[in-house]
N, C-alpha and C positions, 0 to 999 in steps of 0.2 A: 152216595147216601148223604143227605144233608148233615151238617155238623151238629145241629140242634136236635136231631132225631135220636131218641133213646137207643142206646146200644151201639151207636156209631163210634167209629174210631176217633173222631175229632170232638167228641163230647167232653168238655172240660169238667163236667159235674159227675160224670160216671166213673166208676172205678174199673171199667173194662178196657183200660189202655193196654197196649201191647208192651209187655215188659222187655226191656233190653236184656241181652245175654249177660250173665253174671261175670263173664270174663272181661267185659269192657269197663274201664275205669273212668270216672268223671273227674276231669282235671280243671274244669272251668268253675270258679267260685259262684258265678251266677247260677250255674246248673245246680250247685250244692244248695243254694238258697231255694231254688225252685223245687228241688227234691224235698227239702225240709217242709215247705208249705204243702207240698203234695202229700207228704206223710201225715201232716196235721189233718188235711182233708180226708185222708183215708182212715182217721181215727188214731193218729200217733201224736196227740197233744201232750202226752205225758212227758215226752222228751223236752218239749219247749218249756213246760212248766219247771223242769229242772234247771234249764238254762237261764230263765228269767231272774232268779235270785243272784246268780253269779254276775249277770249283766248289771243288775241294780247295785250290787256290792262294788263292782268296778267303777261305776259312775259315781258312787258316793265317795270312794277313795280318791278318785280323780278330782272331785269338786273341792276337796280340802287342800289341794296343793296350791301354794302361792309363792311368789318370788319377790324378794326385797332388793331393790336396786341400790347401787352405791350412793351414799349420801342420804339414805332413808333408814327409818327404823319402824319395825312392826310391833304394835301394842296388841298383845293377845288378850282377849276377854273371854272368860269362862262363865257362861250364863250372865253376861253383862258385868262381871267383876274382873278387876285387873288380875292377870295371871303372871305375865312376863313380857319382856321386851326382846325381840329378835333382831339380829344383825343382818346385814346384806347377805343374800344367798337364797337357796331353795328350801322351803319349809312346808310343813303339813299340819293342819288342824282338823279335828273331827267336827264337821258341820252337821247340824246347826248348834251343837253344844258349845262350840267355840267359834269366835270370829276375830278378824284382824282389822285394826285401824292402822293404815300406813301414814306415817308422819315424815315430811321432808325436813330434815334437821340442818342441811347444808345450804338451803336456798336463802339468799339474803333478802329479807323483807324490809319494807319501809312504810312509814306513815308520816304525813306532813300536816302542818297547821299554819294558818294565817290569822293572827288575832291582834288585838290592841290591848296593851296592859299599862298599869300605873307604876311609875318608878318611885324610888325612895324620896326624891325631891319633889314629888307630886306633879311630875310631868307625864305626858302620855307618849308612848312609843309604839310604833307599828312594827310587828315582828313577823318574819317568815322563817319557820324552823322545820327541819326534816330529821327524823330519827330512823336509823337503820338497826336492825336487830335480827337475832337468830333464835330458834327453839333449842334451848339447852337441855330440857328434861321433858320428853314426850309424855310421861305419866302425869306430871304436874300440869302440863299444858292442857291435857284432855280432861282431867278430873277435878282439879282444885278450883278453877274459876270458869264461869260461863262467859263465853265471848271474850277470850283473852285478847285476841286481835281479829276483829271482824274486818277482813280485807274488802268485802263488798260495801260495807257501811262503817268506815273507820270511827265515826263519832260514837258508835255504840260499843266499841271495843274498850276493854279495861286499860290497855296500853296507851291508847290515845288520851284517855282521861288522866292517867298518871303523868304523861308527858306535859299536858297543859298545866296541871297542878304544880309540877316541878319547875317549869319555866316561869310561871307566875310568882312562885316564891323566890327564885333567884333574881328575877328582875326587880322585885320589890325590895331587895336588899342593896341595890346599887342605884347610882345616880344616872341620869340620862346621858350626860356627856361621856361617862365611862362606857356605857353600853354601846353607844353609837360609834365612838372613835377608837379607843384603845383596848376595850375590855371584851371584845367578841370571843377571843380564844378562851379567856377565863370564864365567860358565861357558858360556853360549851362544856368546859371541864366540870364546872359546878353542877350544871344540869345533868350531865352524865352520871356523876356520883350520886346525886339525889334520886334520880330515876331508878338506878340499879338497886339502891338500898330499899326503895319502896317495893320494887318487884320481888326482891329476895324476901322481904317481910311477908308479902302476899303468897309466896311460893307459887308463882304463876308459871314458872318454867321457861322464862324468856331472858335473853341476854342482850343488852344494848351494846352494839359494836361501835357506832359512831353517831355523833350529833353535829349537824351542819346548821349554823345560824346564817341562812342565806341573805337575809336583809334585816336591817334595823334602822329605821328612819323615823322622823317626826311625822305626825299626821299631815295629810294633804292640806288641811286648812291653815296650818302654821308653817308649812314647808319653806315658803319664801323668807319669812323672818328668821327661821332657823338657819337657812343657808347664808344669810347675811351675817349672822353671829359666827358661823363657822369660818367664813372668809375673814372676818376681823380677827378671829383667833389665829388663823393661819398666818395673817400678816404680822401679828404680834410675835408668833414663834419664829417667823422668818427674820424679823428684825433682831430678835434676841439671839438667834444663831449667828447672824452676821456680827453682832457686837461681841459675842463670845469668841468668834474666829479672830476678830481684830485684837481682842485682849490676849488671846493665846499667842498671837504673833508679836505684839508689842512688849508684853511683860518679860518673856525670855530675853529679848534684845536689851531691855533696860537692866535686867539682872546681870547680863553679860558685861554691859558697860560699867555697872557698879563694881562688879568683881574685878574688872581690869583697872578701874581707878584705885581700888583698894590695893591691888598688887603694885601699881606704880607708886603709890604713896609709901608702901612698905619698902620698895626698892630705893626710893629717894631717902627714906629714913636711914636705911642701912648705909647708903652712900655718904650721907652727911655725917653719920656717926663714925664711919671708917675714916673720912677725911679729917674730922676733928681729932680723932685719936692719932692719925698720922702726923697732923700738924703739932699736936702736943708732944708726941714722941720726938719729932724733929727739933722742936724748940728745946726739949730736955737735952738732947745730944749736942745741940748748938751751945747751950749753956755750959756743958762740960768742956767743950772745946774752947769756949771763950775764957773760961777760968784758967785753962792751961796756957793759952797764948792770946791775950786780949788784943794785941796790936794786929797780929796776923788775921785773927777772926774779924776784927773790925774792918780791915782792908778788904777782906773777902766779901763781907756783907755790902761794903760800898760798891765794889765792882759788880756784884750780882744786881744790886739795885740800879746802877747805871746801865747795865746791859739790858735790863728789863725796860727801862725808860727809853733808851736810845733805839731799841729794836722796833719800836712802833713809830719812829720818826723816818721821814723820807730823805732827810739830809744825811750826807756821808762825811765823816770827819776822819782825816788822815794825818799821820805824823810824817811830814816830808823829810825830816832829818834822818829817820831810820827806815824810810820806805824803799821799796825796790822799784825797778823800772816798770814793772807790770802790776796793775791793780785789778782786783776782782770786784766789780761793781754789781750788786744785785739790783737789776733794773726791773725785775718783775714785781708787780703790785698785787701780791696775793695776801689779802687780808687774813684769810684763814690760816695760811702758813705762818704769817707773822704773829697772829694771835696765839697760835699753838706754840710757837717758839717762845713767846713772851710768858705764856702760862706755865711752861715747863722749862726752867733754866737748865743749861747744861751742867753736868757734874764737874767738879774741880778735882783734878788728879793730884796724886801725892807730889809729883814733880812740881806742879804749880804752887802747891803749898810751900815746898822747900824754897822755891824761887821768891815767893812773897816774904818768907822769913829772912832770906839773905838781903833782900832790898830793905826790909825793916831794920836789920842790923846795921846796914851801911848808913841808913839815915840817922840812926842813933849815934854811930861813930862820928859822922860829920857834925852832928849837933854837939857832941862832946868836944870835938876838936875846936870848933868855933868858940865854944864857951871857954876853953882853956886859953885860946889865943887872946880873947878879950880880957881874960884875967891877967895875962902876961903884960899886955899893953897897960 
């Protein structure tokens, strides 16, 4: 029998299918779905109507589930009004009553600018600057200011305008030489502080992390003249450093020589004073001895003087009447030794003094005898 003939076994629109035995179980899910639609076609649509709300409820619940990744924050809006901020993890909101705006707070963002500005000394400087920043407050970032940082068109972003205004103010407070040569780090610090203060005042929800002053040069029209001025300045600094190096080398040497001269003068002073005091003390002692024995002291002084005079002479004088068979003749010509011997006369012992006294007494006795003989005659 054809399948499309009414009453046939293969007629899909007829309800005259052969029913399977109730003892057989349907284990295939596809068969279950087929059976469900077959029951609908047989007039069992009531069961499907009961399942549809459950399926819709499941789909609605599933549509409100969302995940916040690490480094992100979720801003929950209830009928467009801020409700809360959710941290990383799995969350759910009842859509469409509430929706979520995901904000990446850990991504390092940046904006750059290349502009020409006027300095304090009325010169023009060409600047290239880059600002790196983060989103510090997602709520303020989304709701307080429109286009806080337009990454597609940075010129329209509030952050870009704040950066340009802060840089212009800082550059206008400084001179061109300071900006181009030694003041780049200070320019970055001042711009950072000024930008952050303005952003905090606007409550824009952004935090500046770093400012890079990539380039600061004179305009191309005057670059050659400016380079010549820089080279002259560098030559001046080089000559100045060389002079300071020489001064640092010479001045300590001169100070050392001066200190050595002062010490030598003090030592000579002490030496002269000590020698004068020694000579004065020796003269005082000699005066005491002279008062005690004038003749002996006079003889001693005479011998000392002759010894000093004769010690510098190359001639040798000998007394042949009381001399021995062997003589010691100093044939070496050592001026240093002779001068040292002459400068330091040998000391006279007590035995020599007694001998001199005896000779003086003998001379006096001879003189007295001669005078008595003359008187007798």
